[in-house]
NUPAVO-894073 format. One record per residue (C-alpha): x, y, z; residue in three letters. Coordinates in pm, whole numbers. Example, Ala and Ser with C-alpha at 12.3 -4.5 7.8 and 13.67 -1.06 7.14 Angstrom:
% residues 2
[[1230,-450,780],"ALA"]
[[1367,-106,714],"SER"]
***
This chain:
% residues 94
[[-4152,-143,772],"MET"]
[[-3931,15,1035],"ARG"]
[[-4068,126,1377],"VAL"]
[[-3910,351,1616],"GLY"]
[[-3957,383,1954],"LEU"]
[[-3881,686,2173],"LEU"]
[[-3898,706,2578],"THR"]
[[-3897,1009,2727],"VAL"]
[[-3873,1096,3083],"THR"]
[[-4005,1410,3237],"LEU"]
[[-4012,1559,3563],"ARG"]
[[-4294,1767,3587],"LEU"]
[[-4326,2134,3802],"TYR"]
[[-4565,2289,4022],"ALA"]
[[-4785,1946,4052],"ILE"]
[[-4904,1860,4371],"ASP"]
[[-5207,1678,4270],"SER"]
[[-5297,1342,4022],"LEU"]
[[-5550,1618,3872],"LYS"]
[[-5299,1849,3740],"ALA"]
[[-5082,1571,3621],"ARG"]
[[-5348,1385,3448],"ARG"]
[[-5390,1714,3255],"SER"]
[[-5041,1755,3143],"ILE"]
[[-5013,1429,3028],"VAL"]
[[-5335,1436,2804],"ARG"]
[[-5177,1774,2660],"ARG"]
[[-4849,1578,2595],"VAL"]
[[-5037,1254,2415],"LEU"]
[[-5279,1529,2245],"ALA"]
[[-4984,1703,2098],"ASP"]
[[-4836,1362,1963],"VAL"]
[[-5165,1251,1788],"HIS"]
[[-5173,1575,1655],"LYS"]
[[-4850,1482,1457],"LEU"]
[[-5031,1240,1230],"GLY"]
[[-5123,849,1176],"PRO"]
[[-4774,759,1179],"ALA"]
[[-4759,817,1567],"PHE"]
[[-4870,642,1848],"ALA"]
[[-4825,729,2240],"VAL"]
[[-4865,602,2556],"CYS"]
[[-4798,645,2906],"GLU"]
[[-4578,398,3070],"ILE"]
[[-4674,336,3408],"PRO"]
[[-4414,349,3689],"GLU"]
[[-4468,421,4057],"ASP"]
[[-4701,692,4250],"ASP"]
[[-4486,969,4180],"ALA"]
[[-4690,1268,4121],"VAL"]
[[-4389,1469,3959],"GLN"]
[[-4249,1184,3720],"ALA"]
[[-4388,1067,3415],"LEU"]
[[-4251,847,3122],"THR"]
[[-4455,852,2777],"ILE"]
[[-4327,606,2450],"ARG"]
[[-4380,746,2133],"VAL"]
[[-4389,477,1806],"ALA"]
[[-4328,610,1475],"HIS"]
[[-4401,343,1159],"VAL"]
[[-4231,437,850],"SER"]
[[-4038,220,561],"THR"]
[[-3693,433,621],"ASP"]
[[-3509,387,939],"GLY"]
[[-3371,694,929],"ARG"]
[[-3690,936,833],"PHE"]
[[-3785,744,1167],"THR"]
[[-3485,838,1380],"ASP"]
[[-3477,1209,1225],"SER"]
[[-3839,1246,1315],"VAL"]
[[-3775,1143,1647],"LEU"]
[[-3542,1345,1739],"ARG"]
[[-3714,1627,1669],"ARG"]
[[-4001,1534,1864],"LEU"]
[[-3724,1446,2170],"ALA"]
[[-3597,1823,2095],"GLU"]
[[-3979,1961,2098],"ARG"]
[[-4008,1801,2462],"PHE"]
[[-3717,1945,2599],"GLU"]
[[-3838,2313,2491],"HIS"]
[[-4207,2307,2687],"LYS"]
[[-4227,2497,2979],"GLY"]
[[-4410,2259,3182],"ASP"]
[[-4164,2013,3242],"PHE"]
[[-3795,1930,3207],"ASP"]
[[-3634,1600,3050],"VAL"]
[[-3441,1370,3256],"VAL"]
[[-3368,1086,2956],"GLU"]
[[-3434,1072,2619],"SER"]
[[-3392,718,2414],"ARG"]
[[-3447,617,2065],"ILE"]
[[-3465,286,1944],"GLU"]
[[-3520,132,1578],"ILE"]
[[-3675,-145,1559],"LEU"]
***
């Protein structure tokens, strides 16, 4: 089994409260969960910055190339969302 990790740091726009930030976090996590049981996603707590968000997505498969491909497509999907900008994206295959 191969495990791939995608770590994405996002900059959120027009967020002035933790409640608004949390709604975006829930939406991002739900979008990844819809992709299927091979994915797991969580928020990485960093500091109390309201307009920053780091998430980590794990993908499990038997083929490392497939995992890399799936995580790259997911990173591209994040870049095309309108609520935030991708500051950094990193993929690791274990």
